[in-house]
C-alpha positions in Angstrom: 36.6 11.2 5.0 33.6 9.0 6.0 31.9 12.1 7.6 32.5 14.2 4.5 31.0 11.5 2.2 28.0 11.1 4.6 27.4 14.8 4.6 27.7 15.0 0.9 25.1 12.1 0.3 22.7 14.0 2.7 23.1 17.2 0.8 22.5 15.4 -2.4 19.3 13.8 -1.0 18.1 17.4 0.1 18.8 18.7 -3.3 16.7 16.2 -4.9 19.0 13.5 -6.2 17.4 10.2 -7.2 16.9 7.9 -4.2 18.5 5.0 -5.9 21.6 7.0 -6.6 21.9 7.9 -2.9 21.5 4.3 -1.8 23.8 2.9 -4.5 26.5 5.4 -3.5 26.3 4.7 0.2 26.5 1.1 -0.5 29.4 1.4 -2.9 31.3 3.6 -0.4 30.7 0.9 2.4 31.9 -1.9 0.1 34.9 0.1 -1.0 35.9 0.8 2.7 35.7 -2.9 3.5 37.9 -3.8 0.5 35.0 -5.7 -1.3 35.0 -5.7 -5.1 32.3 -3.3 -6.3 31.2 -5.9 -8.7 28.9 -7.1 -5.8 26.5 -4.3 -6.9 26.1 -5.8 -10.3 25.6 -9.3 -8.7 22.9 -8.0 -6.4 21.0 -6.4 -9.4 21.3 -9.6 -11.3 20.0 -11.6 -8.1 16.9 -9.3 -8.2 16.3 -10.4 -11.8 16.4 -14.0 -10.9 13.7 -13.8 -8.1 10.6 -15.8 -9.6 8.1 -13.9 -7.3 9.3 -10.6 -8.5 7.5 -10.9 -11.8 4.2 -10.4 -10.0 5.1 -6.7 -9.3 5.1 -5.4 -12.9 2.2 -7.7 -13.9 -0.1 -6.7 -11.1 1.0 -2.9 -11.7 0.1 -3.2 -15.3 -3.3 -4.8 -14.5 -4.0 -2.0 -12.0 -3.1 0.8 -14.4 -5.4 -0.8 -17.0 -8.3 -0.9 -14.5 -7.6 2.7 -13.6 -7.9 3.7 -17.3 -11.0 1.9 -18.1 -14.4 2.4 -16.8 -13.9 -0.2 -13.9 -13.9 2.5 -11.1 -17.5 3.6 -12.2 -18.8 0.2 -12.3 -17.2 -0.6 -8.9 -18.9 2.3 -7.5 -22.3 1.3 -9.1 -22.2 -2.3 -7.8 -21.3 -1.3 -4.2 -24.0 1.4 -4.3 -26.6 -1.0 -5.5 -26.0 -3.5 -2.8 -25.1 -1.2 0.1 -26.5 2.1 -0.7 -29.6 1.6 1.1 -27.9 1.3 4.5 -27.6 4.3 6.9 -24.4 5.7 5.8 -24.6 3.5 2.9 -23.0 5.9 0.3 -20.1 6.6 2.5 -19.7 2.9 3.1 -19.8 2.5 -0.6 -16.9 5.0 -1.1 -14.8 3.2 1.6 -15.1 -0.2 0.0 -14.7 0.9 -3.5 -11.5 2.8 -2.7 -10.1 -0.2 -0.6 -10.6 -2.5 -3.5 -9.3 -0.3 -6.2 -6.3 0.5 -4.1 -5.6 -3.1 -3.4 -5.4 -3.8 -7.2 -3.5 -0.6 -8.2 -1.2 -0.4 -5.1 -1.1 3.4 -5.1 -3.4 5.5 -3.0 -2.8 8.5 -5.0 -4.2 6.9 -8.2 -7.4 6.0 -6.1 -8.0 9.6 -4.9 -7.7 10.8 -8.6 -9.6 8.0 -10.2 -12.6 7.8 -7.8 -12.6 11.3 -6.2 -14.4 12.8 -9.2 -17.1 10.3 -8.6 -17.4 10.0 -5.1 -17.1 13.5 -3.6 -20.0 15.0 -5.7 -22.1 12.0 -4.9 -21.6 12.4 -1.2 -22.2 16.1 -1.3 -25.6 15.4 -3.2 -26.5 12.9 -0.6 -26.2 15.8 2.1 -22.9 14.9 3.6 -20.7 17.9 4.8 -17.9 19.0 2.7 -15.2 18.3 5.2 -16.5 14.7 5.8 -16.5 14.0 2.0 -13.0 15.4 1.5 -11.6 13.5 4.6 -13.3 10.3 3.6 -11.9 10.0 0.0 -8.4 11.4 1.2 -8.1 8.8 3.9 -9.8 5.8 2.3 -7.5 6.2 -0.7 -4.9 4.0 1.1 -7.2 1.7 2.9 -6.5 -1.2 0.4 -2.8 -1.6 1.1 -3.5 -4.5 3.5 -5.6 -6.4 0.9 -4.2 -8.8 -1.6 -2.8 -8.5 -4.2 -1.5 -5.2 -2.8 2.0 -4.4 -4.2 3.5 -3.3 -0.8 2.6 -6.6 0.5 4.3 -8.4 -2.2 7.4 -6.2 -2.0 7.7 -6.7 1.8 7.6 -10.5 1.3 10.3 -10.3 -1.5 12.7 -8.4 0.9 11.9 -10.5 3.9 12.6 -13.6 1.9 16.1 -12.4 1.0 17.1 -12.0 4.7 17.4 -15.7 5.6 15.1 -15.4 8.6 14.5 -18.1 11.1 10.8 -17.7 10.5 9.8 -18.0 6.9 7.8 -15.2 5.3 5.6 -16.2 2.4 3.6 -13.8 0.3 0.5 -16.1 0.6 0.8 -15.7 4.5 1.0 -11.9 4.1 -2.1 -11.8 2.0 -3.9 -13.8 4.7 -2.5 -11.7 7.5 -3.8 -8.3 6.0 -7.4 -9.5 5.9 -8.7 -9.0 9.4 -6.5 -5.7 10.1 -7.8 -4.2 6.9 -11.4 -5.2 7.8 -11.0 -3.7 11.1 -10.1 -0.3 9.5 -12.9 -0.5 7.1 -15.3 -1.4 10.0 -14.1 1.4 12.2 -14.6 4.0 9.4 -18.0 2.6 8.4 -19.3 3.1 12.0 -18.0 6.7 12.0 -19.7 7.1 8.5 -23.1 5.7 9.9 -22.8 8.1 12.8 -22.3 11.1 10.5 -25.3 10.1 8.4 -27.6 10.0 11.5 -29.0 13.5 10.8 -29.1 13.3 7.0 -32.4 13.7 5.3 -34.0 10.3 4.8 -33.5 10.3 1.1 -31.9 6.9 0.8 -33.4 4.7 -1.9 -34.6 1.2 -0.8 -32.8 -1.8 -2.2 -33.6 -2.1 -5.8 -33.3 -5.5 -7.1 -33.4 -4.6 -10.8 -30.7 -2.0 -10.3 -28.6 -4.6 -8.4 -29.1 -7.1 -11.2 -28.2 -4.4 -13.9 -25.0 -3.5 -11.8 -24.1 -7.1 -11.6 -24.5 -7.6 -15.3 -22.5 -4.4 -16.0 -19.7 -5.8 -13.8 -19.8 -9.2 -15.1 -16.1 -9.1 -16.3 -14.8 -7.6 -13.1 -16.6 -9.7 -10.5 -14.6 -13.0 -11.2 -11.3 -11.2 -10.9 -10.6 -11.3 -7.1 -12.3 -14.8 -6.7 -10.0 -16.2 -9.4 -6.8 -14.5 -8.1 -7.3 -15.2 -4.4 -9.1 -18.6 -4.9 -6.3 -19.7 -7.2 -3.6 -18.7 -4.7 -5.1 -20.2 -1.6 -6.4 -23.1 -3.4 -3.0 -24.1 -4.5 -3.9 -23.9 -8.3 -1.2 -21.4 -9.0 1.6 -19.2 -7.4 1.5 -15.6 -6.8 3.5 -14.9 -10.0 1.2 -17.0 -12.1 -1.9 -15.3 -10.5 -0.3 -12.0 -11.5 0.1 -13.3 -15.1 -3.5 -14.4 -15.4 -4.7 -11.1 -13.9 -2.7 -9.1 -16.4 -3.8 -11.2 -19.3 -7.5 -11.3 -18.2 -7.6 -7.5 -17.6 -5.8 -6.8 -21.1 -8.4 -8.9 -22.9 -11.4 -7.5 -21.1 -10.3 -3.8 -21.4 -8.9 -3.9 -24.9 -10.7 -6.6 -26.8 -14.1 -7.2 -25.1 -15.1 -3.8 -23.5 -12.8 -1.8 -25.9 -12.4 0.9 -23.2 -8.6 1.1 -23.8 -7.7 1.3 -27.5 -4.7 -0.2 -29.0 -3.1 3.3 -29.5 -3.6 4.1 -25.7 -2.2 0.7 -24.8 1.5 1.6 -25.1 1.0 4.7 -23.0 -0.6 2.7 -20.3 2.3 0.2 -20.4 4.7 3.1 -20.3 3.2 4.7 -17.1 2.9 1.5 -15.4 6.5 0.5 -16.1 7.8 3.8 -14.8 6.6 2.8 -11.5 7.9 -0.6 -11.7 11.3 0.5 -12.9 11.6 2.8 -10.0 10.6 0.0 -7.6 13.0 -2.5 -9.0 16.0 -0.2 -9.3 15.7 1.0 -5.7 15.1 -2.7 -4.6 18.3 -3.8 -6.4 20.6 -1.3 -4.9 18.8 -1.6 -1.4 19.6 -5.4 -1.3 23.2 -4.6 -2.0 23.1 -1.9 0.8 21.4 -4.5 3.0 24.1 -7.1 2.6 26.7 -4.5 3.4 24.9 -3.5 6.7 24.5 -7.1 7.7 28.2 -7.7 7.1 29.1 -4.6 9.0 26.8 -5.5 11.9 24.7 -2.4 11.6 21.4 -3.9 12.7 23.1 -5.7 15.7 24.7 -2.2 16.7 21.4 -0.5 16.5 19.7 -3.2 18.5 22.4 -3.0 21.2 22.0 0.7 21.4 18.1 0.5 21.6 18.3 -2.3 24.1 20.1 0.0 26.6 17.3 2.3 26.7 14.3 0.1 25.7 13.9 -3.1 27.4 10.1 -3.8 26.8 8.9 -5.0 23.5 5.7 -3.0 24.2 7.6 0.2 24.4 9.6 -0.7 21.2 6.4 -1.2 19.4 5.2 2.2 20.6 8.4 3.9 19.4 8.2 2.1 16.2 4.7 3.4 15.6 5.8 6.9 16.0 8.8 6.5 13.8 6.7 4.9 11.1 4.2 7.7 11.2 7.0 10.2 10.6 8.4 8.0 7.9 5.1 7.6 6.1 5.0 11.3 5.9 8.5 11.7 4.3 8.8 8.6 2.0 6.5 6.9 -0.4 5.6 3.4 0.8 7.8 1.6 -1.7 11.0 3.4 -0.8 10.2 3.0 3.0 9.9 -0.6 2.6 13.0 -1.3 0.8 15.2 1.0 2.9 13.9 0.4 6.4 12.8 -3.2 6.5 16.3 -4.7 6.3 17.1 -2.6 9.3 13.9 -2.8 11.3 13.1 -6.5 10.8 16.1 -8.1 12.5 15.7 -5.7 15.5 12.0 -6.4 15.8 12.7 -10.1 15.8 15.0 -9.7 18.7 12.1 -8.2 20.6 10.1 -11.4 19.7 7.9 -9.7 17.0 6.9 -12.3 14.2 7.9 -11.0 10.8 4.4 -11.4 9.3 3.0 -9.2 12.1 5.8 -6.6 11.5 4.7 -6.4 7.8 1.3 -5.7 8.5 1.8 -3.2 11.3 4.4 -1.6 9.2 2.1 -1.1 6.2 -0.8 0.0 8.5 1.5 2.7 10.0 2.5 3.8 6.5 -0.9 3.9 5.3 -1.7 6.3 8.1 1.4 8.3 7.4 0.0 9.1 3.9 -2.4 11.6 5.4 -0.7 12.7 8.6 -0.2 16.3 8.8 1.8 18.3 7.9 3.4 16.6 4.9 1.4 13.3 4.2 1.4 12.7 0.5 -2.2 12.1 0.0 -3.1 15.4 1.6 -1.4 17.3 -1.2 -2.8 15.1 -3.8 -6.3 15.7 -2.6 -5.7 19.4 -2.3 -4.6 19.4 -6.0 -7.3 17.1 -7.2 -10.3 19.0 -5.4 -8.7 22.3 -5.6 -8.8 23.0 -1.9 -6.3 24.6 0.4 -4.1 21.9 2.1 -5.1 23.4 5.5 -8.7 22.5 4.6 -7.5 18.9 4.1 -5.8 18.9 7.4 -8.9 19.6 9.2 -11.1 17.4 7.2 -8.9 14.2 7.8 -8.2 14.7 11.6 -11.4 12.6 12.8 -10.3 9.8 10.4 -6.8 10.1 11.5 -7.6 9.5 15.1 -9.9 6.6 14.2 -7.5 4.8 12.2 -4.7 5.5 14.8 -6.7 3.5 17.2 -7.1 0.8 14.9 -3.3 0.9 14.2 -2.6 0.6 17.8 -4.9 -2.5 18.0 -3.2 -4.0 15.0 0.3 -3.4 16.7 -0.4 -4.7 20.1 -2.8 -7.5 19.2 -0.6 -9.8 16.9 -3.2 -12.5 16.9 -5.4 -10.4 14.6 -2.6 -10.6 12.0 -1.4 -14.1 12.6 -5.0 -15.9 13.2 -4.8 -17.6 9.8 -1.0 -18.3 9.8 0.1 -21.8 10.6 
């Protein structure tokens, strides 16, 4: 009977059944087999609603969507161009930084490609960069900000890890700190490649223009304080992550709707609806996944998997290599939110048995998933960029390959050099 149910769930998943329904059905089947009252599912959903930190997810998501609908992306590109555009490869570096910052606040790489692609690709082409470089740069840099605060995947990983009663505490503040150097490493590696690509371009770069820089600063006067207030407030102990999310959402709402008036009161409900669609999907999957996680822990699934792996893999270094390969494949098939809530409860206990710090695991997990977004043949960003720029997906495969191998090297460094992630963690 168990085999039949398992096959049925697999068929439903292939047929396109909602992911939360598959997870919930598998958890309910497990509890029913164990003679556990199915009311435990409702208890788990209620437990999600009680998590104080969870309120950060809808608030940061709402703020990110409002920024995306306003003219903040144009101002972000303008100010980075004013201060960095004079450098060799400056415009490409501008694109990298702008995409990383935008993704950090929106939490979705696809949104970054759609919002900034129309600005950056024509500008890069005008500056003389090759089309393949331009397409590859925007497609890959769309996911760069996932390691920077206040990234939603970082928050979601922290929420799940906190529910697993680990011996080593996992705070979202520590995850924000842990992502800084790995994220900067990725930006630095791609910046060097961009400067190398610009070596043969015509010397048409404009020198640093103080007037333009000052004008860009004044134009972005309302956006500039945002990261300093959010991060400074969190790390200065002024307010918690959930309070930072509330301040961010309120601030962006007032600036976008009342002060700048780039989002009208009639558009606001649409932005709220679109952002809460994503939040609803995340929270529903999270709720049923926590129930599934409890069943797996009670049934000893992580221990059984660890015992099996330990028979074939004795070295932690080998385990990390296999985990990297697995996560690259996972990143091609699942969106990052689903991957976190489904796989972390299984992977985290096993990784800790190999001596891997849970904070380090979170960073390497997201770094690998970030790479999986544009890993051929089915990385999600490849198809988003193909649609956005009206290019064949094979063209995007070729365009992203140099960026893929560069970032793969950085991912391996992040994976095998845990101090890079843990240097700020006490």
